[in-house]
C-alpha positions in Angstrom: -8.2 5.0 -2.0 -6.0 3.4 -4.6 -8.4 4.5 -7.3 -8.1 8.0 -6.0 -4.3 8.0 -6.2 -3.2 9.4 -9.5 0.1 8.4 -11.1 1.3 12.0 -11.2 0.9 12.2 -7.4 3.5 9.5 -6.9 5.8 10.2 -9.8 8.6 11.4 -7.4 8.8 8.2 -5.4 12.3 6.8 -5.2 11.7 3.7 -3.1 9.1 1.8 -1.0 10.1 0.7 2.5 8.4 -2.4 3.9 8.3 -3.0 7.7 6.8 -6.5 7.3 7.1 -9.4 4.9 4.5 -8.4 2.2 4.6 -11.9 0.7 2.4 -12.9 3.7 -0.2 -10.2 3.2 -3.1 -10.5 0.7 -3.6 -6.8 0.7 -2.4 -3.5 2.3 -4.3 -0.3 2.5 -2.7 2.8 1.0 -3.2 6.5 1.5 -1.4 9.7 0.5 -0.4 11.5 3.7 0.9 15.0 4.2 4.3 14.5 5.8 7.0 17.0 6.9 9.9 15.2 5.0 10.6 13.5 1.7 12.4 10.6 3.5 12.4 8.7 6.8 9.8 6.7 8.7 6.7 8.8 9.2 4.7 9.0 12.4 1.7 6.8 12.4 -1.6 7.9 14.0 -4.2 5.4 12.8 -5.6 2.3 14.5 -3.8 -0.8 13.4 -0.3 -0.7 12.1 1.9 0.8 9.4 3.4 -1.8 7.2 5.3 0.4 4.8 5.9 3.9 3.3 7.3 5.7 0.3 10.5 7.7 0.1 10.6 10.6 -2.3 13.4 11.7 -4.5 14.9 15.2 -4.6 12.6 16.3 -7.3 9.6 16.2 -5.0 8.4 19.7 -4.1 6.6 20.6 -0.9 3.2 22.1 -0.9 3.4 25.9 -1.1 0.7 26.4 1.5 1.7 23.8 4.1 5.4 23.0 3.3 4.5 19.2 3.5 5.1 16.4 1.1 2.5 14.0 -0.1 3.8 10.5 0.5 2.1 7.1 0.4 1.7 5.1 3.7 0.7 1.5 3.7 -1.2 0.1 6.6 -3.7 -2.4 8.0 -6.5 -2.2 10.6 -7.1 -4.7 13.4 -10.1 -6.3 11.5 -8.2 -6.8 8.3 -7.8 -10.3 6.9 -4.2 -10.9 8.1 -5.4 -10.8 11.8 -9.0 -11.8 11.3 -9.1 -14.2 8.4 -12.8 -15.2 8.9 -13.9 -11.6 9.6 -15.3 -8.8 7.5 -12.7 -9.2 4.8 -12.6 -13.0 4.5 -13.5 -12.2 0.9 -13.3 -8.9 -0.8 -11.1 -6.0 0.3 -11.5 -2.4 1.4 -11.7 0.3 -1.3 -8.2 1.6 -0.6 -6.6 -1.9 -0.5 -4.2 -3.3 -3.2 -2.1 -6.4 -3.5 1.3 -5.3 -2.1 3.0 -7.5 -4.8 1.7 -5.1 -7.5 3.2 -2.0 -5.8 6.4 -0.3 -6.9 7.8 3.3 -6.7 5.6 5.5 -8.9 3.0 2.7 -9.5 -0.3 2.8 -7.6 -0.8 -1.0 -7.6 -4.0 -2.9 -8.1 -6.4 -5.3 -6.6 -6.0 -9.0 -7.6 -7.9 -12.1 -7.1 -5.6 -12.8 -4.2 -6.3 -9.4 -2.5 -10.0 -10.1 -2.9 -9.8 -13.4 -1.1 -10.0 -15.7 -4.1 -7.7 -18.1 -5.8 -4.7 -16.9 -7.8 -5.5 -15.8 -11.4 -3.8 -17.1 -14.5 -1.7 -13.9 -14.6 -0.5 -14.4 -11.0 0.5 -18.0 -11.8 2.4 -16.8 -14.9 4.3 -14.3 -12.8 5.0 -17.0 -10.2 3.0 -15.4 -7.5 1.5 -18.0 -5.2 -0.9 -17.8 -2.3 0.5 -18.6 1.2 -0.3 -22.1 2.4 
Protein backbone atom coordinates (compact mmCIF):
# COMPACT_ATOMS: atom_id res chain seq x y z
CA UNK A 1 0.00 0.00 0.00
CA UNK A 2 3.00 2.33 0.28
CA UNK A 3 2.71 3.11 -3.43
CA UNK A 4 -0.92 4.05 -2.76
CA UNK A 5 -0.08 6.47 0.04
CA UNK A 6 0.33 9.95 -1.37
CA UNK A 7 2.58 12.51 0.31
CA UNK A 8 -0.37 14.94 0.61
CA UNK A 9 -2.25 12.33 2.70
CA UNK A 10 0.47 12.30 5.36
CA UNK A 11 1.58 15.94 5.28
CA UNK A 12 0.09 16.64 8.74
CA UNK A 13 2.07 13.94 10.53
CA UNK A 14 3.91 15.33 13.54
CA UNK A 15 5.65 12.17 14.74
CA UNK A 16 5.91 8.41 14.35
CA UNK A 17 5.64 6.23 17.46
CA UNK A 18 7.40 2.86 17.37
CA UNK A 19 6.28 0.08 19.70
CA UNK A 20 9.22 -2.16 18.74
CA UNK A 21 12.87 -1.74 17.87
CA UNK A 22 12.66 -1.09 14.12
CA UNK A 23 16.38 -1.71 13.64
CA UNK A 24 15.57 -5.41 14.01
CA UNK A 25 12.86 -5.37 11.31
CA UNK A 26 13.60 -5.70 7.59
CA UNK A 27 10.20 -4.24 6.70
CA UNK A 28 6.89 -3.12 8.16
CA UNK A 29 3.52 -3.01 6.46
CA UNK A 30 1.82 0.38 6.40
CA UNK A 31 -1.75 1.46 5.84
CA UNK A 32 -3.84 4.60 6.19
CA UNK A 33 -6.56 3.90 8.74
CA UNK A 34 -9.58 6.01 9.62
CA UNK A 35 -9.19 6.78 13.31
CA UNK A 36 -11.26 8.87 15.73
CA UNK A 37 -8.35 11.00 16.99
CA UNK A 38 -5.22 12.82 15.77
CA UNK A 39 -3.06 11.40 18.54
CA UNK A 40 -2.77 8.44 20.89
CA UNK A 41 -2.37 4.74 20.32
CA UNK A 42 -5.07 3.44 17.96
CA UNK A 43 -7.02 0.24 18.47
CA UNK A 44 -5.66 -2.64 16.41
CA UNK A 45 -8.01 -5.10 14.68
CA UNK A 46 -5.80 -7.12 12.30
CA UNK A 47 -4.07 -10.45 12.65
CA UNK A 48 -0.48 -10.04 13.75
CA UNK A 49 0.66 -7.00 15.66
CA UNK A 50 0.91 -3.24 15.42
CA UNK A 51 4.52 -2.03 15.51
CA UNK A 52 3.94 1.71 15.20
CA UNK A 53 1.62 4.56 14.27
CA UNK A 54 1.60 8.20 13.24
CA UNK A 55 0.57 11.18 15.34
CA UNK A 56 -1.04 14.11 13.54
CA UNK A 57 -0.46 17.80 14.19
CA UNK A 58 -3.22 20.32 14.93
CA UNK A 59 -3.53 21.25 11.23
CA UNK A 60 -5.02 17.85 10.37
CA UNK A 61 -8.72 18.13 9.64
CA UNK A 62 -11.23 15.32 10.16
CA UNK A 63 -13.28 13.93 7.31
CA UNK A 64 -16.48 15.92 6.81
CA UNK A 65 -18.53 12.78 6.35
CA UNK A 66 -17.16 10.54 9.11
CA UNK A 67 -15.35 12.88 11.52
CA UNK A 68 -12.34 10.54 11.45
CA UNK A 69 -8.69 11.23 10.71
CA UNK A 70 -6.54 9.28 8.26
CA UNK A 71 -3.44 8.10 10.10
CA UNK A 72 -0.75 5.62 9.21
CA UNK A 73 -0.48 2.40 11.16
CA UNK A 74 2.54 0.10 10.82
CA UNK A 75 2.05 -3.62 11.38
CA UNK A 76 3.25 -7.17 10.70
CA UNK A 77 1.41 -10.45 10.12
CA UNK A 78 2.31 -13.80 11.71
CA UNK A 79 3.84 -15.08 8.44
CA UNK A 80 6.11 -12.05 7.89
CA UNK A 81 9.88 -12.45 7.79
CA UNK A 82 10.56 -11.35 11.39
CA UNK A 83 8.69 -14.40 12.76
CA UNK A 84 9.01 -16.78 9.79
CA UNK A 85 12.42 -16.03 8.19
CA UNK A 86 12.30 -19.05 5.86
CA UNK A 87 8.64 -18.58 4.92
CA UNK A 88 6.70 -16.79 2.20
CA UNK A 89 8.73 -13.58 2.51
CA UNK A 90 12.22 -15.08 2.93
CA UNK A 91 12.93 -12.89 -0.11
CA UNK A 92 10.70 -10.15 -1.42
CA UNK A 93 8.18 -8.24 0.64
CA UNK A 94 4.44 -7.57 0.57
CA UNK A 95 3.21 -4.71 -1.64
CA UNK A 96 2.43 -2.45 1.35
CA UNK A 97 5.80 -3.07 3.01
CA UNK A 98 8.61 -0.54 3.38
CA UNK A 99 11.95 -0.48 5.15
CA UNK A 100 11.12 1.20 8.51
CA UNK A 101 14.48 2.99 8.47
CA UNK A 102 13.27 5.01 5.47
CA UNK A 103 10.15 6.28 7.25
CA UNK A 104 9.71 9.71 8.80
CA UNK A 105 6.74 11.95 9.56
CA UNK A 106 5.31 13.07 6.21
CA UNK A 107 7.50 10.65 4.23
CA UNK A 108 5.96 7.46 2.89
CA UNK A 109 9.20 5.45 2.96
CA UNK A 110 10.41 2.98 0.36
CA UNK A 111 11.45 -0.56 -0.28
CA UNK A 112 15.18 -1.26 -0.09
CA UNK A 113 17.35 -4.25 -0.87
CA UNK A 114 17.20 -5.01 2.85
CA UNK A 115 13.39 -5.02 2.91
CA UNK A 116 13.35 -7.30 -0.13
CA UNK A 117 15.57 -9.85 1.64
CA UNK A 118 18.80 -9.05 -0.16
CA UNK A 119 22.16 -7.65 0.87
CA UNK A 120 22.53 -3.98 1.77
CA UNK A 121 22.88 -1.61 -1.18
CA UNK A 122 25.69 0.88 -1.68
CA UNK A 123 23.34 3.65 -0.52
CA UNK A 124 22.55 1.74 2.67
CA UNK A 125 26.24 1.25 3.39
CA UNK A 126 26.91 4.97 2.77
CA UNK A 127 24.15 5.86 5.24
CA UNK A 128 25.61 3.45 7.78
CA UNK A 129 22.58 1.14 7.69
CA UNK A 130 23.61 -2.45 8.31
CA UNK A 131 21.74 -5.73 8.25
CA UNK A 132 21.25 -7.47 11.58
CA UNK A 133 23.70 -10.32 12.20
